[in-house]
Backbone bond lengths (Angstrom), bond angles and torsions (degrees), N, CA, C in turn:
res aa  C-N    CA-C-N  psi(-1)  N-CA   C-N-CA  omega(-1)  CA-C   N-CA-C  phi
1 M - - - 1.512 - - 1.498 104.78 -
2 F 1.297 119.62 118.05 1.467 128.39 -175.02 1.435 113.66 -116.57
3 P 1.298 125.48 113.01 1.461 127.08 -179.60 1.501 108.62 -66.97
4 L 1.286 119.50 141.97 1.378 126.84 -179.61 1.557 115.60 -121.77
5 H 1.357 112.81 -27.42 1.520 114.90 -174.39 1.599 104.27 -174.57
6 D 1.203 113.72 154.75 1.585 121.06 177.53 1.597 102.18 -121.99
7 D 1.328 113.70 149.66 1.494 122.61 169.76 1.485 109.71 -97.71
8 N 1.363 118.48 65.25 1.423 120.96 -171.70 1.598 104.18 -140.72
9 P 1.308 113.02 96.69 1.512 109.45 -177.34 1.588 116.89 -77.00
10 T 1.310 115.52 165.28 1.451 122.11 -177.32 1.450 113.30 -116.41
11 R 1.238 118.64 157.50 1.560 120.95 -177.03 1.653 104.74 -95.27
12 I 1.288 117.14 -22.39 1.408 117.47 -171.70 1.600 109.15 -124.65
13 T 1.268 116.77 159.01 1.424 123.39 166.24 1.598 110.31 -69.43
14 P 1.323 120.58 121.08 1.403 124.41 176.05 1.470 114.86 -75.78
15 Y 1.361 114.95 66.59 1.384 118.56 -179.19 1.563 121.01 -51.61
16 F 1.341 114.66 -43.05 1.355 121.99 -178.92 1.575 113.50 -77.60
17 T 1.236 118.45 -31.48 1.441 122.99 169.91 1.441 109.91 -58.28
18 I 1.325 119.77 -46.63 1.414 126.22 175.44 1.448 111.41 -64.64
19 L 1.334 118.52 -40.95 1.453 122.69 -179.23 1.556 111.45 -63.29
20 F 1.305 113.43 -43.26 1.498 117.12 177.72 1.455 112.69 -63.42
21 I 1.439 118.11 -39.35 1.479 119.58 179.56 1.543 111.20 -65.39
22 V 1.421 112.61 -47.34 1.430 117.25 -179.95 1.487 111.68 -59.63
23 S 1.325 118.94 -41.62 1.457 122.46 -179.55 1.520 114.03 -63.85
24 C 1.312 116.80 -40.48 1.427 122.05 176.43 1.555 110.84 -62.25
25 V 1.332 110.31 -43.94 1.580 115.77 -174.89 1.531 105.48 -67.51
26 L 1.337 120.93 -46.06 1.507 120.27 -177.55 1.457 110.62 -64.67
27 I 1.307 117.47 -38.77 1.535 122.00 -178.85 1.481 111.55 -65.86
28 F 1.419 115.81 -38.68 1.378 119.18 172.65 1.477 117.95 -60.04
29 F 1.386 113.08 -41.39 1.585 118.14 177.50 1.550 104.31 -64.13
30 W 1.350 118.13 -41.95 1.475 115.62 174.17 1.442 117.63 -58.02
31 Q 1.319 116.93 -38.90 1.491 120.99 173.34 1.553 111.72 -55.89
32 L 1.454 113.32 -46.70 1.395 118.26 -179.90 1.475 112.53 -62.76
33 S 1.307 118.98 -38.14 1.414 125.91 -178.15 1.549 110.52 -60.87
34 L 1.299 116.90 -23.26 1.522 122.92 -178.22 1.440 109.87 -74.42
35 G 1.273 122.05 -19.58 1.469 123.31 -174.79 1.470 111.80 62.32
36 P 1.401 118.00 -132.67 1.431 121.96 176.45 1.413 117.55 -60.83
37 L 1.488 118.23 -16.62 1.509 118.24 177.42 1.482 113.25 -80.86
38 G 1.372 114.13 -4.30 1.500 119.12 -177.97 1.553 111.51 -59.59
39 Q 1.337 117.51 -30.52 1.430 121.17 174.05 1.507 112.44 -61.84
40 K 1.451 116.32 -36.32 1.416 118.65 -177.68 1.542 107.31 -70.63
41 A 1.342 120.18 -28.19 1.426 115.71 177.22 1.570 115.01 -70.99
42 V 1.443 113.53 -32.75 1.490 121.18 173.59 1.496 110.89 -57.01
43 Y 1.322 118.61 -42.24 1.492 119.04 178.51 1.460 116.23 -81.72
44 S 1.310 118.71 -24.06 1.409 123.45 179.39 1.512 110.73 -78.66
45 L 1.359 117.83 -40.28 1.497 121.52 -175.64 1.501 111.71 -113.26
46 G 1.193 122.88 -3.33 1.541 125.50 177.11 1.549 105.40 -81.73
47 M 1.383 112.86 156.29 1.386 122.02 176.97 1.491 114.50 -84.61
48 I 1.310 120.01 108.28 1.575 122.94 -179.60 1.589 108.90 -104.06
49 P 1.296 115.60 111.90 1.350 113.66 177.23 1.446 125.71 -48.44
50 A 1.400 117.42 -42.66 1.418 122.74 177.11 1.693 111.04 -64.58
51 V 1.175 118.75 -29.12 1.399 124.99 173.79 1.526 110.85 -71.17
52 I 1.330 113.17 -48.74 1.470 120.22 -176.13 1.573 107.30 -62.52
53 F 1.363 118.63 -39.05 1.450 117.28 179.88 1.570 114.97 -93.63
54 N 1.351 110.63 13.15 1.473 115.98 174.01 1.492 116.05 63.06
55 L 1.441 113.70 32.33 1.422 117.11 175.26 1.431 110.26 -100.89
56 K 1.258 121.49 -9.81 1.475 124.39 174.57 1.625 106.47 -145.04
57 Q 1.268 114.09 161.95 1.413 117.63 172.98 1.500 113.78 -125.93
58 L 1.272 119.94 146.54 1.479 120.62 172.68 1.461 112.48 -73.14
59 A 1.302 115.91 154.82 1.465 125.20 171.61 1.530 109.84 -56.65
60 P 1.236 126.02 136.98 1.469 124.11 -172.18 1.510 111.66 -57.04
61 E 1.341 118.53 -28.62 1.481 116.94 -177.04 1.524 108.00 -76.47
62 L 1.348 122.62 -14.09 1.455 123.43 177.73 1.552 114.58 -87.68
63 V 1.280 113.39 -19.68 1.447 118.32 -175.70 1.547 113.03 -72.22
64 S 1.332 120.66 117.72 1.404 122.27 -179.55 1.471 115.29 -128.84
65 V 1.490 113.86 -20.83 1.515 114.82 179.30 1.587 98.48 -142.26
66 P 1.288 120.31 158.49 1.515 125.55 169.12 1.506 114.09 -51.71
67 P 1.227 122.14 140.75 1.518 128.11 -177.44 1.619 108.27 -44.08
68 L 1.312 114.81 -53.51 1.469 119.23 -171.46 1.646 108.81 -62.08
69 A 1.362 113.46 -30.16 1.479 116.83 177.79 1.512 115.55 -57.80
70 T 1.362 110.99 -29.09 1.488 121.89 -170.78 1.597 105.17 -68.59
71 F 1.245 119.24 -17.46 1.516 122.28 172.63 1.533 107.18 -55.80
72 F 1.368 118.65 -39.89 1.395 122.07 -172.74 1.543 112.33 -98.78
73 T 1.390 115.36 -36.70 1.438 116.70 179.18 1.587 115.42 -62.60
74 S 1.401 106.56 -34.19 1.519 116.97 178.94 1.531 114.54 -56.76
75 M 1.365 113.46 -32.09 1.495 119.22 -173.29 1.513 114.46 -70.90
76 F 1.324 113.07 -7.57 1.536 120.75 -176.81 1.390 116.16 -108.43
77 L 1.363 116.86 -5.68 1.431 126.88 -175.27 1.629 108.49 -99.72
78 H 1.324 117.56 140.24 1.443 117.81 175.03 1.506 110.21 -132.40
79 G 1.256 117.16 160.52 1.545 125.73 -171.26 1.535 112.41 -93.97
80 G 1.289 122.89 -9.19 1.457 124.36 -176.30 1.573 106.39 171.50
81 W 1.436 111.28 177.09 1.457 116.71 -170.65 1.599 107.41 -73.17
82 M 1.283 121.31 -35.64 1.389 119.68 -179.94 1.599 110.22 -65.23
83 H 1.280 112.68 -41.46 1.503 121.29 179.97 1.624 105.35 -55.32
84 L 1.358 116.17 -54.86 1.356 124.38 -178.47 1.583 114.56 -61.97
85 V 1.294 115.25 -46.40 1.445 118.82 -173.23 1.526 107.70 -70.71
86 G 1.381 117.71 -43.12 1.472 116.05 179.72 1.468 113.71 -62.74
87 N 1.215 118.03 -44.40 1.542 124.62 176.92 1.424 114.34 -54.52
88 M 1.405 110.75 -48.86 1.506 117.02 -176.08 1.567 113.64 -71.39
89 L 1.404 113.18 -28.18 1.461 116.25 176.34 1.389 112.11 -66.68
90 Y 1.351 119.39 -47.64 1.448 124.32 172.57 1.431 115.14 -57.69
91 L 1.303 121.96 -47.36 1.423 120.94 174.96 1.390 115.21 -60.02
92 W 1.450 121.34 -42.10 1.438 116.83 177.89 1.507 116.01 -69.28
93 I 1.342 118.69 -31.05 1.451 117.76 179.56 1.507 112.82 -72.98
94 F 1.417 116.69 -42.06 1.495 118.10 -177.35 1.435 119.78 -101.85
95 G 1.348 116.92 -20.75 1.478 125.02 -174.71 1.568 113.57 -66.88
96 N 1.304 115.73 -36.74 1.474 116.80 -179.56 1.431 111.73 -60.41
97 N 1.293 117.85 -47.16 1.442 119.70 179.06 1.497 119.14 -62.32
98 I 1.319 113.93 -34.75 1.418 116.59 176.03 1.553 109.50 -74.19
99 E 1.357 119.63 -34.48 1.532 117.75 173.27 1.493 108.84 -60.42
100 D 1.324 113.16 -42.05 1.516 119.76 179.92 1.493 108.18 -56.22
101 A 1.260 115.74 -50.70 1.598 118.44 -173.75 1.482 106.58 -67.13
102 M 1.320 127.33 -26.61 1.367 124.31 -168.50 1.551 115.44 -108.88
103 G 1.367 112.49 -20.22 1.455 114.85 -171.91 1.555 108.67 89.13
104 H 1.244 120.12 158.29 1.429 127.11 -173.16 1.543 111.80 -61.37
105 G 1.351 118.33 -51.85 1.452 120.08 -174.21 1.424 112.31 -70.90
106 R 1.365 119.39 -43.07 1.506 119.15 171.73 1.396 113.78 -56.34
107 F 1.296 118.72 -40.73 1.439 119.36 -176.21 1.462 118.34 -68.61
108 I 1.324 115.62 -26.26 1.473 121.30 176.27 1.621 105.31 -69.45
109 V 1.291 120.29 -47.71 1.364 129.16 -175.44 1.620 103.82 -60.81
110 F 1.230 111.95 -53.29 1.573 115.97 -175.37 1.420 111.10 -60.70
111 Y 1.401 122.22 -46.94 1.394 126.94 -176.83 1.584 106.43 -57.74
112 L 1.218 120.27 -54.51 1.456 123.83 -172.41 1.495 108.99 -68.58
113 T 1.410 116.92 -40.11 1.410 117.51 175.24 1.535 116.23 -55.92
114 C 1.377 114.19 -44.87 1.516 123.28 177.18 1.614 103.02 -59.64
115 G 1.351 120.61 -44.23 1.394 117.09 -172.42 1.542 106.72 -63.71
116 V 1.267 121.74 -41.20 1.419 122.17 -176.48 1.514 111.10 -68.84
117 A 1.323 117.31 -39.68 1.463 120.02 173.99 1.516 109.24 -59.54
118 A 1.258 118.33 -44.77 1.378 119.78 179.89 1.471 114.43 -60.62
119 A 1.277 116.27 -42.57 1.563 121.77 178.15 1.466 107.50 -65.47
120 L 1.340 122.47 -39.29 1.536 122.08 173.69 1.426 114.18 -63.25
121 A 1.366 118.99 -39.34 1.457 122.20 175.54 1.566 112.22 -62.21
122 Q 1.306 116.16 -31.16 1.516 118.09 -179.84 1.634 104.36 -85.64
123 A 1.270 122.08 -30.83 1.477 116.98 -170.84 1.555 109.41 -93.07
124 I 1.246 122.59 -28.63 1.526 120.11 -174.14 1.510 108.79 -68.25
125 P 1.284 123.88 -39.43 1.493 117.95 175.78 1.492 118.39 -65.17
126 A 1.313 116.24 -16.29 1.487 123.24 -177.23 1.418 110.57 -140.56
127 P 1.382 124.89 62.92 1.393 127.89 -170.80 1.567 114.35 -62.94
128 D 1.338 116.56 -13.63 1.460 122.72 -171.12 1.486 108.86 -101.50
129 S 1.395 116.49 -0.45 1.420 118.53 -174.80 1.541 113.29 -73.06
130 A 1.344 112.27 133.81 1.471 119.43 -176.21 1.538 108.84 -102.49
131 I 1.369 121.86 15.33 1.464 129.34 175.14 1.461 108.61 -83.19
132 P 1.406 117.27 124.53 1.424 118.50 179.03 1.583 113.67 -73.38
133 M 1.201 119.17 138.74 1.472 118.62 178.74 1.552 106.81 -102.41
134 I 1.282 122.60 124.88 1.445 124.57 175.00 1.458 112.18 -131.62
135 G 1.444 118.81 162.88 1.355 119.44 179.40 1.483 115.62 119.74
136 A 1.377 116.55 153.14 1.459 119.66 174.97 1.477 118.89 -95.66
137 S 1.406 108.67 10.79 1.517 111.92 -175.78 1.520 114.53 -67.29
138 G 1.332 120.27 -30.92 1.408 123.30 -175.33 1.571 106.98 -67.86
139 A 1.425 117.56 -46.67 1.504 117.62 175.47 1.430 111.63 -64.86
140 I 1.343 118.26 -39.94 1.488 119.80 -175.65 1.541 111.23 -69.27
141 S 1.480 114.69 -28.07 1.477 118.25 169.05 1.476 111.02 -56.42
142 G 1.286 119.98 -40.21 1.435 123.45 178.72 1.454 111.01 -67.15
143 V 1.261 119.29 -35.62 1.551 118.51 176.13 1.566 106.80 -64.29
144 L 1.374 120.09 -46.50 1.425 125.68 175.28 1.573 112.80 -46.96
145 G 1.408 111.81 -50.51 1.355 117.78 -176.98 1.552 115.53 -61.73
146 A 1.340 111.79 -39.22 1.452 121.36 173.67 1.559 113.38 -62.11
147 Y 1.387 113.58 -46.31 1.372 119.21 -179.47 1.543 111.47 -60.49
148 L 1.373 114.97 -40.84 1.531 115.60 -176.87 1.463 108.32 -60.17
149 L 1.404 122.15 -34.80 1.416 122.07 -171.83 1.652 107.49 -86.31
150 L 1.298 115.12 -25.16 1.486 115.21 -176.71 1.563 108.41 -86.14
151 Y 1.312 119.38 -47.41 1.415 127.78 -168.60 1.453 119.03 -124.64
152 P 1.358 113.67 44.23 1.545 113.55 -179.53 1.501 116.15 -57.03
153 H 1.243 120.91 -19.98 1.578 120.22 -179.16 1.502 111.73 -101.05
154 A 1.248 117.45 -2.60 1.508 116.11 169.75 1.514 113.67 -53.33
155 R 1.282 116.06 143.28 1.512 115.11 179.72 1.579 108.19 -98.32
156 V 1.317 112.91 132.87 1.498 124.54 176.50 1.494 116.41 -111.30
157 L 1.289 114.37 120.11 1.517 119.26 176.49 1.514 105.89 -71.71
158 V 1.349 115.73 120.32 1.502 122.13 177.21 1.539 109.87 -120.42
159 A 1.374 108.07 154.79 1.485 111.40 175.95 1.604 102.28 -116.21
160 I 1.403 112.60 131.38 1.467 120.78 179.07 1.561 106.01 -113.16
161 P 1.323 115.39 117.78 1.524 116.64 -178.49 1.533 109.99 -74.91
162 F 1.230 119.92 137.92 1.558 128.36 165.18 1.540 107.74 -125.17
163 G 1.326 113.71 92.55 1.407 115.41 -173.87 1.530 111.02 63.42
164 F 1.300 116.04 -122.55 1.441 123.91 -178.79 1.525 112.91 -89.67
165 Y 1.375 115.63 -3.25 1.356 120.57 -177.85 1.490 115.96 -107.54
166 L 1.325 119.23 131.99 1.425 124.54 178.75 1.549 111.95 -101.42
167 H 1.311 111.55 118.27 1.551 113.94 175.52 1.505 109.32 -98.52
168 T 1.222 120.96 137.89 1.369 123.84 -176.17 1.604 108.74 -114.59
169 M 1.271 115.83 142.12 1.477 121.52 178.48 1.523 112.11 -155.43
170 R 1.335 117.29 162.61 1.427 119.70 179.28 1.549 104.85 -104.82
171 I 1.453 113.96 131.93 1.451 125.47 -178.37 1.460 105.89 -130.84
172 K 1.341 115.57 143.10 1.494 122.66 170.56 1.529 109.70 -55.53
173 A 1.442 116.32 136.24 1.317 123.32 -179.73 1.614 115.50 -52.66
174 G 1.362 107.79 -37.31 1.502 114.05 178.46 1.432 111.87 -55.41
175 W 1.366 123.01 -40.64 1.437 126.81 178.80 1.504 112.52 -71.85
176 V 1.413 112.87 -40.89 1.464 115.86 -176.93 1.539 110.02 -65.11
177 L 1.378 117.67 -50.29 1.415 122.87 -178.78 1.527 116.22 -73.07
178 G 1.311 117.06 -29.58 1.430 122.69 172.23 1.517 109.32 -65.96
179 F 1.266 120.18 -40.91 1.501 124.94 175.74 1.441 108.95 -63.02
180 W 1.218 120.55 -47.90 1.462 129.34 179.50 1.520 111.54 -53.35
181 F 1.315 113.92 -45.92 1.539 122.15 -176.05 1.498 104.78 -68.43
182 V 1.418 115.44 -48.70 1.560 113.86 -179.28 1.504 112.62 -61.44
183 L 1.384 116.92 -33.83 1.417 119.83 179.07 1.545 110.51 -63.23
184 Q 1.352 116.36 -35.87 1.549 116.97 -176.65 1.417 105.94 -68.43
185 I 1.469 119.85 -43.92 1.426 116.84 -178.61 1.387 112.32 -69.18
186 T 1.325 126.47 -35.04 1.421 125.30 176.68 1.484 116.55 -60.76
187 N 1.385 113.30 -43.02 1.371 123.94 179.43 1.646 110.61 -62.30
188 S 1.295 110.69 -46.13 1.477 118.26 173.51 1.469 114.87 -53.48
189 I 1.324 114.33 -44.70 1.505 119.09 -174.60 1.584 104.51 -73.49
190 M 1.343 119.80 -42.28 1.471 119.79 -170.37 1.476 112.27 -80.29
191 T 1.366 120.79 -30.88 1.409 120.78 -175.22 1.462 118.50 -102.53
192 G 1.431 111.64 -12.83 1.517 116.82 -174.21 1.566 106.50 80.72
193 D 1.272 115.46 143.96 1.444 120.04 -170.18 1.616 115.66 -103.60
194 Q 1.287 111.87 -13.02 1.520 116.36 -173.22 1.578 113.51 -107.16
195 Q 1.341 119.93 15.31 1.339 121.30 -170.14 1.540 112.14 -102.44
196 G 1.416 116.40 13.76 1.455 116.14 179.78 1.579 106.72 94.64
197 G 1.312 114.41 178.40 1.554 116.86 -178.46 1.475 112.68 78.42
198 V 1.416 117.12 -135.29 1.454 118.34 -175.65 1.537 108.32 -79.36
199 A 1.386 111.65 138.02 1.437 121.33 178.83 1.441 110.16 -86.10
200 W 1.369 119.35 77.78 1.441 121.35 -177.46 1.501 113.87 -59.29
201 G 1.346 111.43 -42.00 1.518 118.63 -176.24 1.512 109.84 -59.97
202 A 1.384 115.87 -34.45 1.544 119.65 179.23 1.452 108.21 -68.86
203 H 1.318 116.43 -37.96 1.495 116.51 -179.38 1.574 112.22 -65.24
204 I 1.400 111.08 -44.02 1.524 109.95 -177.30 1.532 109.08 -73.16
205 G 1.272 116.33 -36.84 1.569 116.24 175.93 1.514 112.56 -57.07
206 G 1.357 113.79 -48.86 1.434 118.17 -176.86 1.555 113.08 -63.20
207 F 1.333 114.69 -43.90 1.468 117.94 174.44 1.571 115.84 -58.88
208 I 1.319 111.84 -40.85 1.575 110.76 173.63 1.485 116.66 -70.25
209 A 1.350 113.29 -34.71 1.493 117.85 172.39 1.471 112.13 -62.05
210 G 1.266 119.59 -38.57 1.505 120.54 178.25 1.441 113.30 -65.78
211 M 1.356 117.56 -39.48 1.555 121.22 177.47 1.498 108.51 -69.07
212 A 1.322 118.08 -38.68 1.490 118.76 179.66 1.475 116.28 -66.16
213 L 1.414 112.47 -38.67 1.463 118.11 -175.21 1.515 116.37 -89.14
214 V 1.272 119.13 -23.29 1.446 117.17 -177.03 1.525 117.40 -56.67
215 P 1.322 118.42 -32.37 1.523 117.50 -178.63 1.679 107.54 -65.13
216 F 1.232 116.51 -26.62 1.504 121.64 178.97 1.449 116.13 -83.73
217 F 1.397 116.44 -23.23 1.426 119.38 -171.53 1.586 110.09 -109.80
218 K 1.293 120.08 -18.58 1.388 118.94 177.19 1.561 112.79 -67.55
219 L 1.257 115.97 156.41 1.485 121.12 174.70 1.406 110.27 -77.33
220 K 1.351 123.68 149.95 1.389 126.65 -171.65 1.636 112.93 -63.14
221 S 1.359 114.68 -23.03 1.452 120.28 -174.18 1.633 105.56 -78.50
222 F 1.242 119.74 -10.28 1.449 122.77 175.19 1.532 109.96 -104.88
223 R 1.311 112.81 129.61 1.525 116.33 176.36 1.495 114.00 -109.67
224 L 1.240 118.29 157.67 1.432 121.62 -178.82 1.577 110.05 -74.81
225 F 1.405 114.67 156.14 1.478 116.72 177.33 1.571 109.56 54.67
226 A 1.263 119.05 48.81 1.464 123.88 -175.21 1.665 104.72 -62.58
227 P 1.442 113.77 130.69 1.420 112.29 -175.31 1.548 111.28 -64.22
228 A 1.343 113.02 172.45 1.447 117.51 177.82 1.513 111.85 -65.94
229 R 1.248 119.43 141.01 1.441 123.84 -178.78 1.624 105.45 -154.93
230 D 1.330 116.15 -179.07 1.393 116.88 177.15 1.511 112.60 -78.90
231 Y 1.303 120.34 107.32 1.484 123.60 179.57 1.431 116.88 -88.48
232 H 1.361 113.38 -0.56 1.532 116.99 -171.09 1.525 108.39 -75.95
233 R 1.257 119.80 136.24 1.499 124.14 176.84 1.552 110.06 -62.21
């Protein structure tokens, strides 16, 4: 089930949602321009638990920023086209409404805080891991958690694949995001979370952080669990 669009208008232009998307895309093209050296950027700017907890050290030629700074630099790196496109699609669909509900400044702090919380959720269970964590998905998971509590009744247009055929339908955001969260937990249990690949723990941690933080970051004019209304533009 892939979200394509939500029928949830905003009052403001989501400048920082757009800025985060543009930044991730430009940085990804920079990664591609490095060719074989792109992997060096992943180790230099990705968040590595063992380095964060001072259990291991990077080779001197790989050190480009302080270890704690990688909590933030890692959010703007991606491992491939599908990784980038999937993350940016979710951020574009759901991020504008969260920026609208928080205002520009609060949204920046919220987004980055959720990213850090997600990275910690991935790192703490395996502090000796030397696998770099990269991607915006942890921060975006926080956006999804906030959206679930703010707009559970908003309608989301989703595509559901049946073989080579894609069926589209509108489903309440509560069901879409609830299914997404259960899927992250299921995948974490079934595949194990510390073997490289998808950082399921970061997704779960970011989502929970988003739900926990949204009451403190939203503007007073927005209430949680907004009742069903006409979300069409």
